[in-house]
N, C-alpha and C positions, 0 to 999 in steps of 0.2 A: 612357886613364887616367881614373878617376872623380874629378871635382872637387867640392868641397863649399863652399858659401857661408860667409861668415865668421860668420854668426849665425843663430839660429833662435829663433822664439818658440813657446812651448808651445801645444798645440792649445787650451787653455783661454783663451788670450789673455794670460797673465802674461808680464811682461818687456817689454823694448824693443829695437829695433834700434839700432845705433850712431847717435850724433848727427850732424847735418849735413843738408844738403838738396841734392838734384840737380834742377836746373831742368827738364831735359827730362822729368822724371817727372810734372810737375804735370798736364799736359793728359791724359795717359793715366790717371793716378790719379783725376782728376776723373771720367772716364768710368766707371772701375771702381767707385768708391765710390758713385756715383749709381746704377749698375746694381744694386749690391748691395741697395739699399733696396727693390728690387722683388721680391726672390727669395722671401720667405716664402709668397707665395700661388701659387707655380707648381705645386703638387702636386695641385690639385683636378681631376684628369682621371680620368673613370671608366675602369675596367679590366675585362678579362675575368676572371671568377673562376678560370679555369684558369691564370692567369699566376702564376708562382712566381719567387722571387728570394732570394738570400742576404740575411739581415737582415729578412725580411718580418715577423717576429714583433715587431720593434722599430721599426715605421715611425713611431711617434709621437715617437721620440727622434731628435735630429739626428745625422748623421755628423760626427765630429770627426777631421780629418786629423791624424795624428801625424808622418808622414814623407811626403815627396813627392820624386820623381825624374822627370826628363824627359830624353829623347834626341831625335834628329832624327826618329825614327819612332814611338816609343812613350812612354807615361807610366805611372808606377807610384805608387799611393797606399796607404799603410798607415793605416787609420782604425779608430775604435772607435764602437760604438753602445751606450751604457750601459757595461757591463763587458765587452762582447764585442768582440774585436779581429779585424779581417778585412784581407785583402790584395786589392787590385783593380788593374785596369789596362786599357789599351786602346791602339789604334793610331790615330794621327792622320796617317799618311802620306796624301798626296794631298789633305789638307785644309789643312795648314799647311806653311810652309817655315821650318825652324829651322836656320840655319847660323850658326856662331860664328866670327868676328864677322859681322854682317850685311853683305851686299855693298853695299847702298845703303840706309842708314837712312831709313825713311819720315818724311815731314814731319808726318803726322797719323795717328791711329789709324783702323782700319777697324771695320766692324760686327762685334760679337763673334761668334766661331765657337762651335759647339756640338758636343761630342764625347762619345759615350756611354762609360761604363765597360762593357767587354765581358765581364768575368768578376769573380766574387767568390770568395774561398777563405779557409778558416780557418787554413791552414798557411802559413808564410812562403815567400817565393819561393825556389826551389831555386838559381837563378842569375840574375844580372842582366847586361845588356850592359855592357861595359867603359866605353863612352863615354856617361856619364850625368852630369847636373848635379843635385845635391841642392838642392832649392828650400826656402827658409824658409817657415814657416807663420804666418799672422796669425789671431787669434782672433775669436770672435763678438762679445765685449764691445766691441771697438774699433769694429765696425760700428755697434753701437747708439749709442755716444757720438757718432760723427760723423753718423749718420743724423739724430739729433734736431736737431743744429745746421743741417744742410743743409736740412731740410724746414720749418723754422720759418716762413720767409717765402714758401714756394712752394705748399704744400698748404693749401687752405681748411679751415675747421673747423666748418662749419655745414650739414651734410647734402649737401655737394657735394665733388667731388674733381677731380684732374687726371689726364689720360691722357698717358702718355709712349710715343712710338712708337720702338721699338728696331730697326726694320727687319724683323725676323723675327716679331715679335708685339708686342702692345700691353698695357700694364699700367695699372691704375687705382690711384692713390695717394689715401688719405683718412685722416682721423681718425675712429675709431668713437665711440659714445656715451659711452665712458669717457675720451675724450681720448687713446687709444692709437693710435699710427700703425699703419696696415694697408696691405698691398700685395697685389694679386691680379690675375690676368689680367682683361682688360676683359670677356670673356665671362662671368666669374664675379662681376661687380660686384653688390653688394647691391641689392635692388630699390628700397630707399628712398633711394638716393643718385643724384645727377644729375651728369653730366659738366659741369664748369665750363669747362674749356679743354683744348686738346691741345698738347703740346710735342713737337717733334722732339728726338731724343737730343742733338744738338749744342747746341740752345737750352737744354735742361735742364742740360747741363754748364756752359754759359756762366754761367747764373744761380748755380750753386753753386760756381764756381771760387774766388772770393775767400775764402769760408768754408773751402774745402778747403786753400788755400795756408796759411792760418793754422794749421789743424790739423796739416798735415804738418810745418811748422816747429816747432810745439810738441812733436811727438812724435819729431822727428829721423829720419824715415824716409828712408833713402838707398839701400836695395837696389833693383836694377833688374829683379829677377825674383823672384816670390814667389807663394804660394797663399793665398787667403783661405778661411776657413771662413765660410759664409754663414748656417748655421742652418736652411736650407731642408730640409724633410722630405717623405717619401712617394714614391710612384711618380712618375717623370718629374721629380723635383725636381732642383735644380741646387745640390748641396751644396758644391761647390768652384769657385773661380774662379782660373785661372792667369793671371798677368800677366807680360808681358815688355815693359818700358819701352823697351829698345833698339829693338825692332821694333814697338812700339806694338800689341802683340797682346793681345787679350782672348779667353780660351777658357773657356767654361763646361763643366764636367764634369758630365754628366747621369747620374742614377741610373735606369736603365731596367729594367723587369721582363723576364725572359726569357719569350718566348712559348711556352707549352706547345702551343697549337694556334693556328696563324696563320689568322685569318679574313680572307682576302684573295682577290684575283682569281686565276683559273687560266687557262691558255692556252685560247683559243677561247670563254671564257665570254661576253665582250661580244658576239662575233659571234652566238652562240646567243641572247643576250638580244635583240639587234636583230632577228634573224630571227623569233623568237617574237612580238615586239611587232608587227612588220609583218603577220604572219599574223592576229593578233588584230584589228588595225586594219581588216582587209579581210574578216574572217569574223564574229567575235563582234560587232564594232562595227557591222557592217552590219545585224545583227539588232536591236541596241539603238537604233541611230540611222539607220534607213533613209532618212528624209527628208533629214536634214542631209548624210548621206554622198553621196547622189545629187545633191543641190543643189551640193555642192562640186565633184563631178565635172563637172557641167554648166559651171560657170564656169571650171574649169581648162582644159577643152577649148576653150571659147569664147575665152578669153584667149590660148591658144597659137595658135589660128587667126588671130586679129587680129595677133599678133606676127609671124607668118609673112608676112602680106600687107603689112606696113608697109614703105614705100619709103625709100630713102636720101634724106636731105634736105640734107646738108652742102654739096654741090657748088654749089647755087644761091646761096650767100652768100660764097663764097671770094673773088671778085673785087671785092666791095664794100668800100670803106674803112671802118675802124672810127671812129665819130664821137667827138667830145669828150664829156665827161660832161655830163649834162643839169643845168640849174639850175631845172627845173620843180618845183613843189610836190609833196610826196609824195602818195601815194594817200590818199583820204578814208577814214579808218579807220571812221568811223561808218557810211558807206555800205557799206563792206566787211563789217562785222559783220551788216548786214541781208542781204547776199548769203550769208554763212555760214549764216544761219538756213535758207536754201533747200538749201544743200549738205549740212549736217550733220543727223543725226537727234537730236542733243543740243542742247537750248537752253542759253543762257549760264547760268552760275552764278557764284559768287564764292568767294574764298578767298585765303589768303596763299601765296606761293611763295618758297622758299629754294633757290637753285641750289647743289648740292653737287658740286664739281668734283673728280674722282678718288676712288679708293677710300678714302684716308685720311679725307677729309671725310665721305663717305657712310657707310661702315661704322662709323665711330665714333658717328655720330648714330643709325644703325640699331640697333646693339647697345645703346646707351643706352636707346633707346625700347623695345626688346624686354625688357630687364631690368626696366624700370619699368612694363610693361603690367599692367593691373589686371583685364582681362576677356578680351581676344582678340587673337590675331595670325593674320591670314589672308594667306598669302604665295603668290604666283604667279610662276613663273619659267620661262624657256625651258630653262636648264641649272642643275641642282643638282649640282655636281661632287662628286668623291670625294677631292679633295686634302686636305691638312692643314688649310687654312683653312676649306674647306666643312665638314669634319668638326667643327671647333670651333663653327661656326655651328649645325650640326645638334645637337651636344651641348647648346648653349644652349637651342635650341628644345625639345629633349626634356626638359630640366630644367624649363623653364617650364610645359610641359604637365603634368608630374608635380606641379607646384605648384598646379594647378587652373585654369590659363589655357587657354582654348579655342584650340588651335593647329591650323590647317588648312594643308596644303601641297599645292599643285597645280603639277605640272611637266609639260613636254612630254616625251613618251616618247622619240622619236628624238633630240630635242635633248639630253636628259640622257645617254642611252646613248652617243651620238656624242661628247659632251663629255668623258665619262669614259674614252674610248679613247685620248686623248692627254694627256700631262703637260705642265704648265708648266715652262719652262726653269729657274725658280727653285725648283722643288719640292725640299724636303729629301731628301737621299739615302736615308734609311732609312724614309721614310713607307710604311706598308702600307695601301693603300686598302681600304675595304669592298667586298665582292664585288658588292653591289647597294645603290644609294642608297635605293631603296624599303624594302628590308628593314632597312637601317641606321636609317632614320628611325622606323620602327614599333617596332623592338626596344626593350623596356624603357621604353616611353613611352606617353603617351595621345594622341599626334599622330594626326590623321586625314590620311592620305596618299592622293591620287588622281593617277593618271598619265594624261595626255591621249593619246588615240589619234591616229594620223596617217593617216587615209584618203586614198588617192591621193597620199601623201607630202606632204601639206600639214602645216603646223605652227602652233603657237600661240607667238608670239614675244614676248608681253607679259611685262613685268617690273613687278609692283606688289605692295606690301605695305600692308595696312590694319591699324592698331593701335588697338584700343578704339573703332573706328568714328569716331575723332577725328583721327587723323593718317595720312597716306598717303605712300608713297614710290613714285615712278614714274620710269622712264627707261630706260637702256640696259644696266645692270649685272646680270649673272647672279650666282649664288652660287658663287664660286670664287676661287682664288689670283690668277689673272691680273687680275681686276677689282679686287682689293684692293691688289696690289703692283706689277703689271707694266704695265698698260695705262692710257691716258688715256681717261676716260669721264665721263659726266654723269648725275646723278640730281636729282630735285626732291623736296623735302619740302613737302607740301601740308596745309593746315588749312582748316577752314571748310566751307560747304555743298557744295563740289565733291567732298568726300570721300564724301558720300552717293551721288553718281553712280558713283564708282569702286567703292564697296562693292556697288552693284547689279550692276555688270559682273562683279565677282568671284563674286557669288552665282549669276548666270546660268551662268558657266563651270563653277562647282563642281557645280551640279545637273545640267548637261548631261553632265558627265563621270562622273556617278554611275550607279547601277544602273537608274535610270528612263530614262536616255538622252534621246531627243527629248521624251518626256513630261515629264521634269524641266525641260527648257528651257521648255516651254509653261507649266508651273506657275510657274517663276520670273518669267516675263513677265507673268503675271496676278496675281502677288502685289502687294498695295498697297505703294507705296514713298513715301518722303518726297519731296515735290515740291521742285524746285530753287527756291531763294530768292535774293534779291538784297539785298545790304547795301552798306556803304561800302567794302568791301574790293575789291581788283582783280577785274575780270571775267575769268572763265576758262571755257574750253570744252573738253570731252573730244571727241577725234576718233578714229575707229576705222578699221581695215581688217578686213574680214571677207568671206566669199564673197558677191559681189554688192553689197558696200558699200565704196566707194572714197573715203571721206571725206578721209582724209589725202592721198591722191593728188590728188583733184579740188581740194581747198582750196589745196594748194601750187602746183598747176598754174595755177589762176586767180590766186593772189597773184603769181606770176611774171609773168603777163600784165599785171596792174594796176600793179605797182611802177613808180615814176617816178624815184626817187632812188638807192636802194641795195638790194642783195640780198647777204646774207652767209650762206654755207652751210658747215657742217662735217659730213662724212659719210664713213664708211669704205668704202662700196660704191657706186660711181657707174656703174651699168650701164643705167639707164633712158634710152633714146634720146629719148623725147618730152620729158621734163624737161630733158634736156641741150639739146635744140633750143630750148625756150622760154627757157632761160638765155642762149643765144647771141642770140636775137632781142631779149631785154631789153637786152643790152649794145649791140646794134646800134641801139637807139633812145636810147642815152645813159645807161642805168642803170649805176651803179657796181657791178659784179658781182664778188665775191671768193669764192673757194672754197678751203677747206682740206681736203686729202685726205692720207692716209698712203701711203707707198710700201711699208709693211709691213702685211700683214693676216694674219688667221688662216686664210685660204684663198689659196694661191698663185695659182691662175688669176685670181681677182678682182683681185689686185695687177696683173697684166698688163692686165686690162681697164681698170683705172684709168689706166694709161699712155696708152691711146688716148683716153680721155675728157680727160685733162689736156692732151694735144696739141691736141685739137679746141678746147678752151676757150681755150688760149693763142693759137691761130691767129686766133680771133675776138675778141680783146681782153679776155677775162676774166682777171683776176689770179688766178693759181693759187699756192697756198702748200703746201709739202710738210712735213707734220708729222714731226719727227724721232722715229721710233719708231712704235708702233701706236696710233692714235686710234680708239676705238670710239664716239665721240660721234655723236649724230644730232640736230643742231640747225640752225635757220635763222631769220633775221630778214628780213622783207620790208617796208621802209619803216615799221618800228616794230611790225609784227605778228610775234609770236613763235610758232614751232611746234617743240616739243621732245618727244622720247619714245623709242620703241623702233624706229621705222620707218627703214630704210635707203632710199637712192635706187636701189632695184632692184625688179625685177618681183615677187619673192617678197613683199617688205614692202608694196608699194603695191597689189597686186592679188590675191595668193594667200593668204598667211598671215594670222593674226590679229595685229593691232598696236594699240597705244594711244599717242596723243600728247596733249599738253596745249597749247592755243593761247591766246593773249592779245594784246589790243591795248593793254593798259595800259602807259603810258610808264615806270612804275617797274619793271615786269617786264622790259621791253626793256632799260632802262638797266642793270639788275642783270646780265642775260645778257651784254651788251656788256662790262661792267667785269670780270666774273669769267671769261669764256670767250674771247670773240672778240678783245678787245684784247690780252691776254697771248699768245694763240696766233698772232695775226698777227705780233707782235713776235718770238716764239720760233721761227717756222717760216720757213725760207728761201723766198724767192719764186722761182718758176720763170721763167727768162728765155730759155731755149732749149728746143726740143722734146726730149723724151726719146727716145733711139734705140728704134725699134720693131723687132720681129721678125715674121717671117711667121706664126708660130704665134699671135701676139697677135690677129690678125684672125680666125683660126679660133676662138680662145677667146671672142672677142667675139660671134661668130655663135651659138655654142653657149650662151654666157651669157645671151643674150636669152631663152632658153627655160627655163633651170634656175636663174638667179640672180634 
């Protein structure tokens, strides 16, 4: 039997619900009303001209819900755009659980769900399911009144704004030059506005709740389930918000265009792309880059031979007792920097470092910088994914290129093709990825895109972005959803003279990847560059891995040998036997050695290899911490010397692929890394006290891993 709520408010917002106040409505309504302030800017997403949808001729006008019904499986909305009335609906089965009454009322609300309207029609529904609930409608004007009250003390008003993270995307809230409130996706932020701070959704709700409670009491809102008209317009807009306070459910109803032509992947396409790329890397690339290709081959073969002849070392130390921790003074960092001058091909420079832990911190800063760029954005990454988040970043970069910014994107060919073959577990259900990242970035944009070849299956694992030749971002994060929402990772924001060194490295890679090939590499090396300078900012040094150049490996190996007090390491892939041996030897001479590794990785076999490494370290007195979830961090501190970047503790990163780390002996840099990364992660990661059970296949994986990881 169809049931109807006691009151409805007209779609225009006239009228009121019955007086009174239900306490359990407050927290959910706070979330809802605050969410609603963000909706007007959701529609700025480029679309395919072939896309069609009902109401497309009236996109500038908002949808106004007139009637709303919901059942356990479906929802129905009667709405108008201008004078035109339409009927829409969709299915939310497998997305929501709507049972009346709720089996166990939740204590708090969850992240809002998003459900598309699957059809639009101009004729009324012929029949509706019998078990439906008619839901009252709240109007746009109520939002505007409440929004002004809520945002008065939260959003700055002098060229800066606030980012609110809603779990599935981020929005930028600000007042424009006329003093009018505006909300937009962070990637659509105006170029002349800067991010002031970032708030999580629950924090944003907490700040606005007292104002909200007064508003609800004033208006006597008592209904426990209703739909809001938001006023959001255009493709992919969120014109309606369904609220169920009994279940603490928030459901955005999205207006999606129907795809006339789906530009997406087809079966076998990625395999074909990978095969074609490998063939080009070993045929065309060999013609353009004969010297560097053969050079790489020589060092791949040489390193594989050395790995084969390396002997087992662990048995010699098993019977020796683990000593107490040493009280000796730490290694002399001044002397160590002199030694690094011999190890590294890069002299010291200076600059400021800001460690950005996890995707929320990094990508907020990154997007802010890209939207404010005045001249150039030069981005290099191992993986530029094709998921929804990477597509948003791509659209931002395309927009900036069309606004006159020099945008260059350089990505590893196999890394990106391989990365797009698998989806993040949190990927939205209806995301349709572009068939080719390369084509997607170039289409309708002025972006210059180059794809690095992979001769002999070597790769370029560097992740760096240089903006206006003034700011650089370096670390372990690729462009993709996992790095923004799912994984633990680390990036650095760098300013100062060190950016010149990073810009030079990008220019060399860019020219080497171009049509001139090896000749371009030579030209880049002979081009005059800005000489590294020193000032009163922290001293920094760029370290690389490249064919025949093992700066990152040699520096960390020597630092492990020299350390006297402590070594802290966090790394996802721990398969290099020589580094493991030196860590064991360091602990055997009294050094406090602590290692954080994840038991989850993006490659199953490496997870099992980490098991063996963890057991060896535990056996020899090293404190091992297991990060809950997947940590992609690559960071280490040796008696105050910091080494952070893209390099894993495996053979590929240390001897085969191209990698880039930043190193520093400055105490402020080390202190910041300890405070932001190591101290919280030691506290949040259970310490291993017993060996992890091993399987026979783990040892086989470890043997094979010495050659391929």
